[in-house]
LOTIGU-498997 format. One record per residue (C-alpha): residue number from 0; residue in three letters; y, z, x. Coordinates in nm, 3 decimals. Each point is the difference from the previous one (the first is absolute). Layout:
<atoms>
[NUM; ALA; [Y; Z; X]]
...
</atoms>
This chain:
<atoms>
[0; MET; [8.897; -4.348; -3.561]]
[1; ASP; [-0.031; 0.151; -0.346]]
[2; ARG; [0.186; -0.104; -0.317]]
[3; THR; [0.278; 0.256; 0.040]]
[4; GLN; [0.066; -0.109; 0.356]]
[5; ARG; [0.004; -0.367; -0.096]]
[6; LEU; [0.250; 0.059; -0.278]]
[7; SER; [0.217; 0.226; 0.218]]
[8; LEU; [0.008; -0.272; 0.265]]
[9; LEU; [0.084; -0.261; -0.263]]
[10; ALA; [0.286; 0.217; -0.130]]
[11; ALA; [0.145; 0.039; 0.351]]
[12; ILE; [-0.034; -0.374; 0.063]]
[13; MET; [0.165; -0.097; -0.328]]
[14; GLY; [0.291; 0.240; 0.047]]
[15; SER; [0.067; -0.127; 0.352]]
[16; PHE; [-0.060; -0.359; -0.108]]
[17; VAL; [0.282; 0.017; -0.256]]
[18; VAL; [0.243; 0.132; 0.262]]
[19; GLY; [-0.109; -0.264; 0.252]]
[20; LEU; [0.027; -0.275; -0.258]]
[21; ASP; [0.351; 0.110; -0.094]]
[22; ALA; [0.111; 0.022; 0.363]]
[23; THR; [-0.106; -0.354; 0.089]]
[24; VAL; [0.135; -0.175; -0.308]]
[25; VAL; [0.347; 0.149; -0.048]]
[26; ASN; [0.155; -0.193; 0.290]]
[27; VAL; [-0.137; -0.323; -0.149]]
[28; ALA; [0.167; 0.086; -0.332]]
[29; LEU; [0.347; 0.079; 0.139]]
[30; PRO; [0.152; -0.348; -0.046]]
[31; ALA; [-0.120; -0.014; -0.362]]
[32; ILE; [0.137; 0.350; -0.066]]
[33; GLU; [0.337; -0.090; 0.154]]
[34; LYS; [0.018; -0.315; -0.211]]
[35; ASP; [-0.071; 0.200; -0.317]]
[36; LEU; [0.193; 0.325; 0.063]]
[37; GLY; [0.244; -0.095; 0.276]]
[38; GLY; [0.098; 0.247; 0.270]]
[39; GLY; [0.001; -0.235; 0.300]]
[40; LEU; [-0.151; 0.099; 0.334]]
[41; ALA; [0.106; 0.364; -0.043]]
[42; GLY; [-0.194; 0.024; -0.325]]
[43; GLN; [-0.306; -0.159; 0.162]]
[44; GLN; [0.022; 0.248; 0.287]]
[45; TRP; [0.018; 0.298; -0.236]]
[46; ILE; [-0.298; -0.122; -0.205]]
[47; ALA; [-0.209; 0.006; 0.317]]
[48; ASN; [0.168; 0.295; 0.172]]
[49; GLY; [0.016; 0.235; -0.299]]
[50; TYR; [-0.379; 0.023; 0.005]]
[51; LEU; [-0.017; 0.035; 0.379]]
[52; LEU; [0.269; 0.269; 0.001]]
[53; ALA; [-0.187; 0.233; -0.233]]
[54; LEU; [-0.335; -0.073; 0.162]]
[55; ALA; [0.119; 0.057; 0.357]]
[56; ALA; [0.182; 0.323; -0.089]]
[57; LEU; [-0.273; 0.156; -0.214]]
[58; ILE; [-0.337; -0.120; 0.126]]
[59; LEU; [-0.046; 0.297; 0.235]]
[60; VAL; [0.072; 0.243; -0.283]]
[61; GLY; [-0.227; -0.205; -0.229]]
[62; GLY; [-0.289; 0.051; 0.240]]
[63; SER; [0.050; 0.376; 0.010]]
[64; LEU; [0.015; 0.031; -0.379]]
[65; GLY; [-0.364; -0.106; -0.028]]
[66; ASP; [-0.098; 0.287; 0.228]]
[67; VAL; [0.201; 0.247; -0.210]]
[68; PHE; [-0.071; -0.110; -0.359]]
[69; GLY; [-0.322; -0.201; 0.035]]
[70; GLU; [-0.060; -0.365; 0.081]]
[71; ARG; [-0.111; -0.092; -0.353]]
[72; ARG; [0.314; 0.135; -0.165]]
[73; VAL; [0.242; -0.159; 0.247]]
[74; PHE; [-0.188; -0.332; -0.002]]
[75; SER; [0.005; -0.008; -0.380]]
[76; LEU; [0.371; 0.076; -0.008]]
[77; GLY; [0.070; -0.270; 0.260]]
[78; VAL; [-0.203; -0.264; -0.184]]
[79; ALA; [0.146; 0.082; -0.344]]
[80; GLY; [0.354; 0.012; 0.134]]
[81; PHE; [-0.041; -0.327; 0.184]]
[82; GLY; [-0.118; -0.164; -0.323]]
[83; ALA; [0.288; 0.140; -0.205]]
[84; THR; [0.262; -0.106; 0.254]]
[85; SER; [-0.161; -0.343; 0.027]]
[86; LEU; [0.064; -0.040; -0.371]]
[87; VAL; [0.365; 0.103; 0.053]]
[88; CYS; [0.029; -0.270; 0.268]]
[89; ALA; [-0.162; -0.261; -0.226]]
[90; LEU; [0.248; 0.071; -0.282]]
[91; ALA; [0.310; 0.051; 0.219]]
[92; PRO; [0.307; -0.161; -0.162]]
[93; SER; [0.210; 0.016; 0.317]]
[94; VAL; [-0.025; 0.026; 0.377]]
[95; GLY; [0.110; 0.364; -0.016]]
[96; VAL; [-0.286; 0.098; -0.231]]
[97; LEU; [-0.247; -0.197; 0.211]]
[98; VAL; [0.113; 0.173; 0.320]]
[99; ALA; [-0.031; 0.340; -0.170]]
[100; GLY; [-0.350; -0.094; -0.111]]
[101; ARG; [-0.091; -0.106; 0.354]]
[102; ILE; [0.125; 0.331; 0.142]]
[103; ALA; [-0.213; 0.182; -0.257]]
[104; GLN; [-0.296; -0.219; 0.097]]
[105; GLY; [0.049; 0.114; 0.358]]
[106; VAL; [-0.005; 0.365; -0.105]]
[107; PHE; [-0.335; -0.038; -0.176]]
[108; GLY; [-0.129; -0.229; 0.275]]
[109; ALA; [0.063; 0.286; 0.243]]
[110; LEU; [-0.235; 0.213; -0.212]]
[111; LEU; [-0.260; -0.271; -0.053]]
[112; THR; [-0.035; -0.144; 0.351]]
[113; PRO; [-0.118; 0.306; 0.197]]
[114; SER; [-0.193; 0.155; -0.291]]
[115; ALA; [-0.216; -0.313; -0.047]]
[116; LEU; [-0.156; 0.055; 0.340]]
[117; ALA; [-0.027; 0.374; -0.067]]
[118; VAL; [-0.205; -0.075; -0.313]]
[119; ILE; [-0.249; -0.195; 0.212]]
[120; VAL; [-0.016; 0.276; 0.261]]
[121; MET; [-0.068; 0.255; -0.275]]
[122; ALA; [-0.267; -0.212; -0.174]]
[123; PHE; [-0.208; -0.103; 0.303]]
[124; PRO; [-0.173; 0.207; 0.269]]
[125; PRO; [0.084; -0.088; 0.362]]
[126; ALA; [-0.314; -0.211; 0.045]]
[127; GLN; [0.105; -0.234; -0.285]]
[128; ARG; [0.375; 0.019; 0.040]]
[129; GLY; [0.036; -0.276; 0.258]]
[130; ALA; [-0.152; -0.268; -0.221]]
[131; ALA; [0.202; 0.118; -0.301]]
[132; VAL; [0.330; -0.009; 0.189]]
[133; GLY; [-0.099; -0.340; 0.138]]
[134; SER; [-0.041; -0.136; -0.352]]
[135; TRP; [0.331; 0.153; -0.104]]
[136; THR; [0.178; -0.155; 0.300]]
[137; ALA; [-0.153; -0.343; -0.059]]
[138; TRP; [0.104; -0.008; -0.366]]
[139; SER; [0.350; 0.114; 0.096]]
[140; GLY; [0.012; -0.302; 0.227]]
[141; ILE; [-0.119; -0.228; -0.278]]
[142; ALA; [0.307; 0.105; -0.201]]
[143; ALA; [0.209; -0.163; 0.272]]
[144; VAL; [-0.184; -0.326; -0.066]]
[145; VAL; [-0.006; 0.019; -0.378]]
[146; GLY; [0.366; 0.104; -0.038]]
[147; PRO; [0.163; -0.329; 0.102]]
[148; LEU; [-0.262; -0.204; -0.188]]
[149; VAL; [0.016; 0.183; -0.333]]
[150; GLY; [0.366; 0.097; 0.025]]
[151; GLY; [0.121; -0.345; 0.095]]
[152; GLN; [-0.192; -0.154; -0.287]]
[153; LEU; [0.136; 0.255; -0.248]]
[154; ILE; [0.356; -0.056; 0.117]]
[155; ASP; [-0.024; -0.378; -0.016]]
[156; ALA; [-0.193; -0.017; -0.328]]
[157; ALA; [0.153; 0.292; -0.195]]
[158; SER; [0.251; 0.253; 0.134]]
[159; TRP; [0.056; 0.235; 0.292]]
[160; ARG; [-0.029; 0.286; -0.251]]
[161; TRP; [-0.378; -0.049; -0.015]]
[162; ILE; [-0.044; 0.106; 0.363]]
[163; PHE; [0.091; 0.351; -0.114]]
[164; ALA; [-0.154; -0.011; -0.349]]
[165; ILE; [-0.340; -0.101; 0.141]]
[166; ASN; [-0.022; 0.342; 0.169]]
[167; VAL; [-0.029; 0.182; -0.333]]
[168; PRO; [-0.362; -0.094; -0.094]]
[169; PHE; [-0.111; 0.075; 0.358]]
[170; VAL; [0.165; 0.341; -0.023]]
[171; ALA; [-0.164; 0.075; -0.336]]
[172; ALA; [-0.343; -0.091; 0.139]]
[173; THR; [0.059; 0.213; 0.311]]
[174; LEU; [0.098; 0.304; -0.206]]
[175; LEU; [-0.318; -0.042; -0.207]]
[176; LEU; [-0.209; -0.006; 0.319]]
[177; ILE; [0.175; 0.311; 0.130]]
[178; SER; [-0.075; 0.189; -0.320]]
[179; MET; [-0.365; -0.107; 0.014]]
[180; ALA; [-0.089; 0.047; 0.364]]
[181; VAL; [0.252; 0.157; 0.237]]
[182; PRO; [-0.093; 0.367; 0.038]]
[183; ARG; [0.251; 0.279; -0.044]]
[184; ARG; [0.077; 0.234; 0.285]]
[185; ALA; [0.125; 0.350; -0.065]]
[186; PRO; [0.355; 0.055; 0.130]]
[187; GLN; [0.026; 0.197; 0.321]]
[188; ALA; [0.029; 0.374; -0.043]]
[189; ILE; [0.278; 0.004; 0.259]]
[190; ARG; [0.212; -0.310; -0.031]]
[191; PRO; [0.196; -0.111; 0.307]]
[192; PRO; [0.363; -0.069; -0.085]]
[193; VAL; [0.105; -0.359; -0.055]]
[194; ASP; [0.297; -0.111; 0.207]]
[195; TRP; [0.218; -0.111; -0.293]]
[196; PRO; [0.329; 0.053; 0.189]]
[197; GLY; [-0.133; -0.220; 0.281]]
[198; ALA; [-0.096; -0.269; -0.251]]
[199; ALA; [0.345; 0.008; -0.159]]
[200; LEU; [0.177; -0.017; 0.337]]
[201; SER; [-0.215; -0.292; 0.117]]
[202; PHE; [0.062; -0.188; -0.325]]
[203; LEU; [0.378; 0.046; 0.022]]
[204; GLY; [-0.003; -0.071; 0.373]]
[205; LEU; [-0.172; -0.336; -0.049]]
[206; ALA; [0.195; -0.085; -0.316]]
[207; GLY; [0.343; 0.034; 0.166]]
[208; PRO; [-0.043; -0.262; 0.273]]
[209; THR; [-0.184; -0.227; -0.244]]
[210; VAL; [0.293; 0.007; -0.243]]
[211; ALA; [0.247; -0.063; 0.282]]
[212; LEU; [-0.193; -0.293; 0.145]]
[213; ILE; [-0.048; -0.171; -0.336]]
[214; ARG; [0.365; 0.046; -0.105]]
[215; GLU; [0.151; -0.107; 0.334]]
[216; PRO; [-0.011; -0.380; -0.053]]
[217; GLN; [0.217; 0.030; -0.313]]
[218; SER; [0.227; 0.286; 0.106]]
[219; GLY; [0.019; 0.013; 0.381]]
[220; TRP; [-0.077; 0.289; 0.234]]
[221; GLY; [0.329; 0.180; -0.061]]
[222; ALA; [-0.034; 0.023; -0.377]]
[223; PRO; [-0.054; 0.354; -0.137]]
[224; GLY; [-0.303; -0.122; -0.197]]
[225; VAL; [-0.161; -0.099; 0.331]]
[226; LEU; [0.132; 0.255; 0.248]]
[227; VAL; [-0.050; 0.314; -0.210]]
[228; PRO; [-0.367; -0.050; -0.100]]
[229; GLY; [-0.081; -0.115; 0.354]]
[230; LEU; [0.147; 0.308; 0.165]]
[231; VAL; [-0.134; 0.237; -0.265]]
[232; GLY; [-0.346; -0.153; 0.039]]
[233; VAL; [0.007; 0.055; 0.376]]
[234; LEU; [0.104; 0.361; -0.062]]
[235; PHE; [-0.292; 0.053; -0.238]]
[236; LEU; [-0.241; -0.150; 0.255]]
[237; ALA; [0.130; 0.244; 0.261]]
[238; LEU; [-0.045; 0.289; -0.244]]
[239; PHE; [-0.352; -0.124; -0.076]]
[240; LEU; [-0.097; 0.002; 0.366]]
[241; ALA; [0.157; 0.343; 0.048]]
[242; ARG; [-0.195; 0.137; -0.294]]
[243; GLU; [-0.330; -0.151; 0.114]]
[244; ALA; [0.048; 0.154; 0.343]]
[245; THR; [0.049; 0.351; -0.140]]
[246; THR; [-0.194; 0.036; -0.326]]
[247; ALA; [-0.344; 0.160; 0.003]]
[248; HIS; [-0.155; -0.275; -0.217]]
[249; PRO; [0.164; -0.332; 0.089]]
[250; MET; [-0.095; -0.330; -0.162]]
[251; LEU; [0.068; -0.161; 0.340]]
[252; PRO; [-0.142; 0.212; 0.285]]
[253; LEU; [0.227; -0.106; 0.285]]
[254; GLY; [-0.229; 0.160; 0.256]]
[255; LEU; [-0.236; -0.297; -0.029]]
[256; PHE; [0.265; -0.219; 0.162]]
[257; ALA; [-0.040; 0.192; 0.325]]
[258; ARG; [-0.318; -0.204; 0.052]]
[259; ARG; [0.075; -0.318; 0.196]]
[260; ASN; [-0.216; -0.253; -0.185]]
[261; PHE; [0.083; 0.145; -0.341]]
[262; ALA; [0.375; -0.022; 0.065]]
[263; ALA; [-0.020; -0.344; 0.162]]
[264; GLY; [-0.231; -0.137; -0.270]]
[265; ASN; [0.232; 0.113; -0.277]]
[266; LEU; [0.303; -0.141; 0.181]]
[267; GLN; [-0.188; -0.329; 0.027]]
[268; THR; [-0.085; 0.025; -0.371]]
[269; LEU; [0.370; 0.045; -0.083]]
[270; SER; [0.097; -0.312; 0.194]]
[271; MET; [-0.287; -0.224; -0.104]]
[272; TYR; [-0.007; 0.084; -0.369]]
[273; ALA; [0.375; -0.056; -0.030]]
[274; GLY; [-0.063; -0.348; 0.138]]
[275; LEU; [-0.298; -0.061; -0.229]]
[276; ALA; [0.192; 0.106; -0.311]]
[277; ILE; [0.286; -0.233; 0.093]]
[278; LEU; [-0.241; -0.291; 0.043]]
[279; PHE; [-0.183; 0.031; -0.330]]
[280; PHE; [0.310; 0.084; -0.208]]
[281; TYR; [0.225; -0.279; 0.123]]
[282; LEU; [-0.266; -0.266; 0.057]]
[283; VAL; [-0.108; 0.007; -0.364]]
[284; LEU; [0.364; -0.014; -0.115]]
[285; PHE; [0.074; -0.293; 0.231]]
[286; LEU; [-0.303; -0.197; -0.110]]
[287; GLN; [0.093; 0.028; -0.368]]
[288; GLN; [0.379; 0.000; 0.003]]
[289; VAL; [0.057; -0.254; 0.278]]
[290; ALA; [-0.320; -0.197; 0.067]]
[291; GLY; [-0.078; -0.041; -0.371]]
[292; TYR; [-0.347; 0.159; -0.003]]
[293; SER; [-0.134; 0.134; -0.329]]
[294; ALA; [-0.091; 0.369; -0.024]]
[295; LEU; [-0.369; -0.084; 0.036]]
[296; GLU; [0.060; -0.226; 0.300]]
[297; ALA; [0.215; 0.264; 0.171]]
[298; GLY; [-0.268; 0.263; -0.056]]
[299; LEU; [-0.273; -0.226; 0.132]]
[300; ALA; [0.208; -0.087; 0.306]]
[301; THR; [-0.062; 0.345; 0.153]]
[302; LEU; [-0.370; 0.009; -0.094]]
[303; PRO; [-0.120; -0.108; 0.349]]
[304; THR; [0.140; 0.324; 0.143]]
[305; THR; [-0.218; 0.205; -0.236]]
[306; LEU; [-0.309; -0.209; 0.075]]
[307; VAL; [0.045; 0.024; 0.377]]
[308; MET; [0.041; 0.378; -0.034]]
[309; PHE; [-0.322; 0.015; -0.201]]
[310; ALA; [-0.186; -0.196; 0.264]]
[311; LEU; [0.129; 0.159; 0.321]]
[312; SER; [0.119; 0.358; -0.058]]
[313; LYS; [-0.343; 0.157; 0.036]]
[314; ARG; [-0.069; -0.189; 0.322]]
[315; ALA; [0.339; 0.101; 0.144]]
[316; GLY; [-0.070; 0.365; -0.077]]
[317; ALA; [-0.340; -0.020; 0.170]]
[318; LEU; [0.141; -0.169; 0.310]]
[319; ALA; [0.279; 0.257; 0.022]]
[320; ASP; [-0.265; 0.273; -0.011]]
[321; ARG; [-0.173; -0.168; 0.292]]
[322; PHE; [0.291; -0.097; 0.224]]
[323; GLY; [0.273; 0.237; -0.117]]
[324; PRO; [0.286; -0.064; -0.243]]
[325; ARG; [0.290; -0.057; 0.243]]
[326; LEU; [-0.059; -0.373; 0.059]]
[327; PHE; [-0.046; -0.066; -0.373]]
[328; MET; [0.303; 0.205; -0.104]]
[329; GLY; [0.211; -0.172; 0.265]]
[330; GLY; [-0.127; -0.356; -0.006]]
[331; GLY; [-0.066; -0.030; -0.374]]
[332; PRO; [0.362; 0.050; -0.109]]
[333; LEU; [0.125; -0.242; 0.266]]
[334; VAL; [-0.235; -0.269; -0.133]]
[335; ALA; [0.112; 0.078; -0.356]]
[336; ALA; [0.364; -0.024; 0.107]]
[337; ALA; [-0.066; -0.342; 0.155]]
[338; GLY; [-0.137; -0.113; -0.337]]
[339; LEU; [0.315; 0.125; -0.174]]
[340; LEU; [0.218; -0.194; 0.246]]
[341; LEU; [-0.181; -0.318; -0.108]]
[342; LEU; [0.162; 0.053; -0.341]]
[343; LEU; [0.329; -0.100; 0.161]]
[344; ARG; [-0.124; -0.361; -0.031]]
[345; VAL; [-0.001; 0.028; -0.380]]
[346; ASN; [0.274; -0.181; -0.189]]
[347; GLY; [0.095; -0.029; -0.366]]
[348; HIS; [-0.298; -0.225; -0.078]]
[349; VAL; [-0.294; 0.201; 0.131]]
[350; ALA; [-0.301; -0.202; 0.114]]
[351; TYR; [-0.272; 0.259; -0.052]]
[352; VAL; [-0.280; -0.141; 0.218]]
[353; THR; [0.212; -0.094; 0.302]]
[354; GLU; [0.277; 0.262; -0.009]]
[355; LEU; [-0.098; 0.311; -0.194]]
[356; LEU; [-0.379; 0.025; 0.042]]
[357; PRO; [-0.012; -0.007; 0.384]]
[358; ALA; [0.266; 0.272; 0.015]]
[359; LEU; [-0.184; 0.223; -0.248]]
[360; LEU; [-0.337; -0.048; 0.171]]
[361; LEU; [0.136; 0.097; 0.343]]
[362; PHE; [0.183; 0.294; -0.158]]
[363; SER; [-0.320; 0.108; -0.178]]
[364; LEU; [-0.204; -0.007; 0.320]]
[365; GLY; [0.244; 0.235; 0.168]]
[366; LEU; [0.022; 0.228; -0.303]]
[367; SER; [-0.380; 0.020; -0.029]]
[368; ALA; [-0.023; 0.107; 0.363]]
[369; THR; [0.254; 0.278; -0.055]]
[370; VAL; [-0.047; 0.175; -0.334]]
[371; ALA; [-0.338; 0.169; 0.038]]
[372; PRO; [0.056; 0.118; 0.362]]
[373; LEU; [0.347; 0.127; -0.095]]
[374; THR; [-0.127; 0.210; -0.289]]
[375; ALA; [-0.301; 0.126; 0.196]]
[376; THR; [0.216; 0.102; 0.295]]
[377; VAL; [0.249; 0.191; -0.214]]
[378; LEU; [-0.276; 0.190; -0.178]]
[379; ALA; [-0.210; 0.063; 0.312]]
[380; ASP; [0.291; 0.174; 0.171]]
[381; ALA; [0.014; 0.268; -0.271]]
[382; GLU; [-0.247; 0.284; -0.034]]
[383; GLU; [-0.282; -0.067; -0.243]]
[384; GLU; [0.133; 0.258; -0.246]]
[385; HIS; [0.334; -0.187; -0.001]]
[386; ALA; [-0.147; -0.347; -0.060]]
[387; GLY; [0.117; -0.006; -0.361]]
[388; ILE; [0.359; 0.096; 0.072]]
[389; ALA; [0.007; -0.234; 0.302]]
[390; SER; [-0.108; -0.288; -0.223]]
[391; GLY; [0.260; 0.098; -0.259]]
[392; ILE; [0.278; 0.009; 0.261]]
[393; ASN; [-0.097; -0.344; 0.130]]
[394; ASN; [-0.012; -0.131; -0.356]]
[395; ALA; [0.342; 0.147; -0.088]]
[396; ILE; [0.160; -0.137; 0.317]]
[397; ALA; [-0.132; -0.349; -0.079]]
[398; ARG; [0.143; 0.018; -0.353]]
[399; ALA; [0.336; 0.128; 0.125]]
[400; ALA; [0.010; -0.274; 0.264]]
[401; GLY; [-0.051; -0.265; -0.267]]
[402; LEU; [0.265; 0.157; -0.222]]
[403; LEU; [0.269; 0.014; 0.268]]
[404; GLY; [-0.097; -0.335; 0.155]]
[405; VAL; [0.040; -0.195; -0.324]]
[406; ALA; [0.324; 0.184; -0.087]]
[407; ALA; [0.155; -0.048; 0.346]]
[408; LEU; [-0.088; -0.366; 0.025]]
[409; GLY; [0.163; -0.067; -0.335]]
[410; ALA; [0.338; 0.065; 0.162]]
[411; VAL; [-0.086; -0.233; 0.289]]
[412; ILE; [-0.129; -0.275; -0.229]]
[413; ALA; [0.306; 0.020; -0.225]]
[414; ALA; [0.239; -0.013; 0.297]]
[415; GLN; [-0.183; -0.293; 0.160]]
[416; PHE; [-0.016; -0.190; -0.326]]
[417; SER; [0.368; 0.051; -0.079]]
[418; SER; [0.110; -0.094; 0.353]]
[419; ALA; [-0.218; -0.310; 0.014]]
[420; LEU; [0.115; -0.107; -0.346]]
[421; GLY; [0.364; 0.036; 0.103]]
[422; ASP; [-0.064; -0.217; 0.307]]
[423; ARG; [-0.161; -0.273; -0.210]]
[424; ILE; [0.230; -0.031; -0.299]]
[425; ASP; [0.367; 0.049; -0.085]]
[426; THR; [-0.001; 0.127; -0.357]]
[427; SER; [0.372; -0.078; -0.042]]
[428; THR; [-0.087; -0.370; -0.011]]
[429; LEU; [-0.253; 0.046; -0.283]]
[430; SER; [0.042; -0.014; -0.373]]
[431; PRO; [0.007; 0.332; -0.191]]
[432; ARG; [-0.356; -0.057; -0.121]]
[433; ALA; [-0.126; -0.067; 0.352]]
[434; ARG; [0.183; 0.307; 0.134]]
[435; ALA; [-0.169; 0.210; -0.268]]
[436; ALA; [-0.342; -0.139; 0.099]]
[437; VAL; [0.065; 0.088; 0.365]]
[438; GLN; [0.111; 0.354; -0.092]]
[439; VAL; [-0.310; 0.060; -0.212]]
[440; THR; [-0.217; -0.111; 0.291]]
[441; ARG; [0.197; 0.222; 0.241]]
[442; ASP; [-0.071; 0.300; -0.224]]
[443; ARG; [-0.371; -0.082; -0.024]]
[444; THR; [-0.039; -0.066; 0.376]]
[445; LEU; [-0.291; -0.196; 0.146]]
[446; ALA; [-0.001; -0.257; -0.279]]
[447; ARG; [0.099; -0.355; -0.084]]
[448; ALA; [0.295; -0.061; -0.228]]
[449; ASP; [-0.047; -0.123; -0.355]]
[450; VAL; [0.186; -0.334; 0.020]]
[451; SER; [-0.076; -0.121; -0.352]]
[452; GLY; [0.314; -0.133; -0.168]]
[453; LEU; [0.181; -0.080; 0.326]]
[454; SER; [0.098; -0.347; 0.108]]
[455; PRO; [-0.254; -0.168; 0.234]]
[456; GLY; [0.226; 0.040; 0.303]]
[457; GLU; [0.074; 0.366; -0.059]]
[458; ALA; [-0.358; 0.074; -0.092]]
[459; ALA; [-0.124; -0.143; 0.329]]
[460; THR; [0.266; 0.187; 0.199]]
[461; VAL; [-0.067; 0.336; -0.166]]
[462; ALA; [-0.380; -0.038; 0.014]]
[463; ARG; [0.006; -0.094; 0.369]]
[464; ALA; [0.231; 0.287; 0.093]]
[465; THR; [-0.186; 0.272; -0.191]]
[466; GLU; [-0.338; -0.118; 0.125]]
[467; GLY; [0.118; -0.003; 0.361]]
[468; ALA; [0.153; 0.346; -0.035]]
[469; ALA; [-0.320; 0.137; -0.154]]
[470; VAL; [-0.213; -0.145; 0.280]]
[471; LYS; [0.228; 0.152; 0.265]]
[472; ALA; [-0.009; 0.341; -0.170]]
[473; PHE; [-0.379; -0.018; -0.032]]
[474; HIS; [-0.034; -0.086; 0.370]]
[475; ALA; [0.213; 0.304; 0.088]]
[476; GLY; [-0.226; 0.222; -0.211]]
[477; MET; [-0.319; -0.136; 0.156]]
[478; ALA; [0.144; 0.045; 0.351]]
[479; ILE; [0.074; 0.366; -0.077]]
[480; SER; [-0.347; 0.041; -0.150]]
[481; ALA; [-0.154; -0.147; 0.316]]
[482; ALA; [0.214; 0.228; 0.219]]
[483; LEU; [-0.113; 0.311; -0.187]]
[484; VAL; [-0.367; -0.096; 0.009]]
[485; GLY; [0.028; -0.095; 0.368]]
[486; LEU; [0.174; 0.331; 0.075]]
[487; GLY; [-0.307; 0.169; -0.143]]
[488; GLY; [-0.209; -0.178; 0.262]]
[489; VAL; [0.233; 0.107; 0.281]]
[490; LEU; [-0.022; 0.361; -0.120]]
[491; GLY; [-0.378; -0.024; -0.009]]
[492; LEU; [-0.022; -0.131; 0.357]]
[493; ALA; [0.254; 0.252; 0.130]]
[494; PHE; [-0.115; 0.322; -0.164]]
[495; ILE; [-0.356; -0.022; -0.138]]
[496; ARG; [-0.270; 0.142; 0.224]]
[497; ASN; [-0.367; -0.083; -0.041]]
[498; PRO; [-0.188; 0.320; -0.091]]
[499; ARG; [-0.267; 0.126; 0.234]]
[500; ARG; [-0.244; 0.052; -0.283]]
[501; ARG; [-0.130; -0.239; -0.265]]
[502; VAL; [0.190; 0.036; -0.327]]
[503; PRO; [-0.090; -0.102; -0.352]]
[504; SER; [0.123; -0.343; -0.102]]
[505; ALA; [0.231; -0.028; -0.298]]
[506; THR; [-0.110; -0.345; -0.107]]
[507; CYS; [0.155; -0.184; -0.287]]
[508; ALA; [-0.106; -0.278; -0.232]]
[509; GLY; [0.349; -0.117; -0.086]]
[510; GLY; [0.147; 0.292; -0.189]]
[511; GLN; [0.289; 0.016; 0.249]]
[512; LEU; [0.177; -0.281; -0.182]]
[513; ALA; [0.106; 0.245; -0.267]]
[514; GLY; [0.247; 0.130; 0.255]]
[515; ALA; [-0.142; 0.314; 0.157]]
[516; PRO; [-0.269; 0.107; 0.247]]
[517; LEU; [-0.336; 0.130; -0.109]]
[518; ASP; [-0.001; 0.313; -0.208]]
[519; ALA; [-0.261; 0.197; 0.192]]
[520; ALA; [-0.188; 0.023; 0.325]]
[521; ARG; [-0.333; -0.176; 0.004]]
[522; GLU; [-0.324; 0.166; 0.109]]
[523; PRO; [-0.199; -0.183; 0.272]]
[524; ALA; [-0.264; -0.100; -0.255]]
[525; GLN; [0.258; -0.193; -0.195]]
[526; ALA; [0.031; -0.265; 0.267]]
[527; THR; [-0.323; -0.148; -0.130]]
[528; ALA; [0.085; 0.067; -0.364]]
[529; LEU; [0.318; -0.210; -0.003]]
[530; ALA; [-0.148; -0.347; 0.014]]
</atoms>
C-alpha cells in the first residue's frame, strides 16, 4: 500500500466515521435537546427522522452521481456539506432550524455514504481491495462504540451542541486528505441520466406518511393536517413506483424484485429494521426521561450490542456460507425478538444487570446471527453487475423502515401513554399547578412529570401516575418492536431458499448499528480480512 492509497483510505474512513459517529449519538442527545429547545416527542422524532428521510430518499441517486461526475468530486461535496450542516445544527436556535439542518445533513450523507466506498474501489486494485474495505468497515463499526462514549460525555459535561460541532474539525481534516491523495477521474464522455424525478417522488412519498404519523397524536386521524399529507404521500409513492417501472434509467430497478431471495430478503429488512429503529430510539429516551440515566449511561447501556456484533458477525457469515442462510435468517430474528420481549420486565427503576443486560445480550445474539447472512443473501441473488444497486436498494429500504417505524410508533406510544395516564389519575381533583405538570408530561410523552413545587401528596400521586403510564407505553413499544423483528424471522423461514452454490459472505464488524445494511458486496477474500 503506497502513500496515496493510505491517505485515500484514511479519507474514506474519516468521512464515514463522522457520519457513523453522528448517527449513534443523536438519539442519546434527544432528551437534552428537548429540554433546551422544547418540541416534545414530535420534535424528537423529527430530529431523528429528518435525517433518515433525506438519506432514504436520496441514497440511490447519491450512489449514481459518483459514477456520473466522479467519486472524488461527489465525496468532497458530501463531506463539506455534512460539515457545514453540522455547524447549522450546532448553532440551531429552535427545533425547526435543527430539523432543517438534520434534513440537509441527510442530503449530504446520501452523497458521502456511497462515494466513500467508491473512493476505496478507485484507489485500490482488486487484489488489495478486500483488506482496504475490511479496514473501512471495522472503523465504521468503531464509530458505533465511540459515539455513545464521547457523545454522552459531551452532553453531560458541556452541551448537546458539541455533538454536531465536533464534526467540523474532522471534516476539515478529511477535505485536506482528499485534496492531497484522492485521485481525480475524468467525467464520463456519455453521462447516464440521473433519475431526479424519481428522487423527488420518493422524498415526497416518504415525507407525507411521516408528517401524518408524527402529527396524529396531537391532531387525530381525521384532521386535515394529518389526512392530507398522508394521502398525498401515498399518491407520490404510487407515482414513484409507476415511474420506476417505466423509465429507461430507474434509480430503483424493480426487475430485481422478481428474484425470490432478493425480494424476501428486502421484505425481511423492512420488517426487522423498523423494529430495530424503534428499539434504539425509544429505549434511549426511556432510560433518560423515565429511568433517570444520564446521557453517558444511556449510551453505554447499548454498548454490549455493538461488542457482541463485533465478536460474532464474521462467524455467523462464515457459518451461513457453509450451511446456508435460511436457518440463520429465520432463527436469528426469533432469538432477537425473545430478547426484546424480556424488556417487558423493565419498570421505571431499571436494574441494568438483572433486567436490561440479559435482554440486550439475547437480542444481540439473534441480531449477530442474522445481519451478515441477510445482506449476503440479498446481494448474492442479484447479478454481479448489479451488486452496487442491490446494496443501495437494501440500504435505502433499511433507512426507510427506520424512518416509518419510529414515526408510526410515536402515535402508538402517545395513545398508550395518554390512555394509561387517564386510567391512573383524575386531573379534575388536582391543583392547577399539578394539572399543568401532568399536561406538560402528556405533551412530552414517555417521561416523568416535574413535581417540584407541588405538595407532597400531589407530588407522589402525579409522579406515580406518570411513571406507570410511561412504563406501560414503553412496554407497548417494545412488544411491537419484538413483533416486527420476529416477523422478519417468520419471513426468512417461509421464503428464503438456500442457494445451490457457495456465495460470498457479507460479514460485518458492527457497522450495522448505524441503521442500515452493508454498503457493498464483499469479495470472498474479505472473509479473512475482516477480523
